C-alpha positions in Angstrom: 12.9 -19.3 -12.0 12.2 -16.0 -10.3 9.8 -14.5 -7.9 8.8 -11.0 -7.0 6.6 -9.4 -4.4 5.6 -6.2 -2.8 4.7 -5.2 0.7 3.3 -2.2 2.5 5.5 -1.1 5.4 2.7 0.0 7.8 -0.4 -2.0 6.7 -0.9 -5.8 6.5 -0.7 -6.0 2.7 1.8 -8.2 0.8 1.9 -10.3 -2.3 4.0 -12.8 -4.1 4.2 -13.6 -7.8 6.2 -16.5 -9.2 7.5 -16.9 -12.7 6.3 -20.3 -14.1 9.8 -21.8 -14.0 9.8 -21.2 -10.2 7.0 -23.8 -10.0 4.8 -21.6 -7.9 1.9 -23.8 -6.7 -0.8 -23.9 -4.1 1.5 -24.9 -1.3 4.6 -22.8 -2.2 3.2 -19.7 -0.5 1.5 -21.4 2.4 4.1 -19.8 4.7 2.8 -16.3 3.6 -0.7 -17.2 4.6 0.6 -18.5 8.0 2.5 -15.2 8.5 -0.6 -13.2 7.6 -2.8 -15.1 10.0 -0.2 -14.7 12.8 0.1 -11.0 12.1 -3.7 -10.5 12.3 -4.0 -12.6 15.5 -1.2 -10.7 17.2 -2.6 -7.3 16.1 0.7 -6.4 14.4 -0.1 -4.5 11.3 3.5 -3.9 10.1 4.5 -6.3 7.4 8.1 -5.1 7.6 8.5 -6.9 10.9 7.8 -10.3 9.2 10.5 -9.9 6.6 13.7 -9.1 8.4 16.0 -10.9 5.9 15.3 -8.5 3.0 18.3 -8.2 0.8 20.0 -4.8 0.7 19.6 -2.6 -2.3 22.6 -3.5 -4.5 21.6 -1.7 -7.7 24.4 -0.3 -9.7 23.7 3.1 -11.3 23.5 2.7 -15.1 23.0 5.2 -17.9 22.2 2.8 -20.8 20.6 -0.6 -21.2 20.5 -2.8 -24.3 17.3 -5.0 -24.4 17.8 -8.1 -26.6 15.1 -10.7 -27.6 15.1 -13.8 -29.6 11.4 -14.0 -30.3 9.0 -16.8 -29.3 10.2 -20.3 -28.7 7.0 -21.6 -30.3 4.1 -20.2 -32.3 2.2 -17.7 -30.3 5.0 -16.7 -27.9 6.4 -13.8 -29.8 3.7 -11.5 -28.4 4.9 -12.3 -24.9 8.3 -10.9 -25.5 6.9 -7.9 -27.4 4.8 -7.0 -24.4 7.4 -7.7 -21.7 10.1 -6.0 -23.8 8.0 -2.9 -24.3 7.1 -2.8 -20.6 10.8 -3.1 -19.7 11.8 -0.3 -22.0 8.9 1.9 -20.7 10.0 1.4 -17.1 13.7 2.1 -17.9 12.8 5.3 -19.7 10.7 6.4 -16.7 13.8 6.0 -14.6 15.8 8.1 -17.0 17.8 5.2 -18.4 18.6 5.3 -22.2 17.5 2.1 -24.0 
């Protein structure tokens, strides 16, 4: 599974989103709530100080990307790939990457 999140570097805003295979549940992000409460109690409004182990940017510059899809695994899932595939292509084109 995968997870993603965003954070503001100077304000106390951050999020986490888990892909279903990551089994995100009500207690999986409890540590984020604890971090938020601690940040508010200490008066620290920089979320960046909470996340010191952020991985470095290791993106490799690319010019072209081939997006492949196999369709839905069951009835009703084909639309999920259509949407996510289209969003991926849109984002890549916005970055100037040929798809």
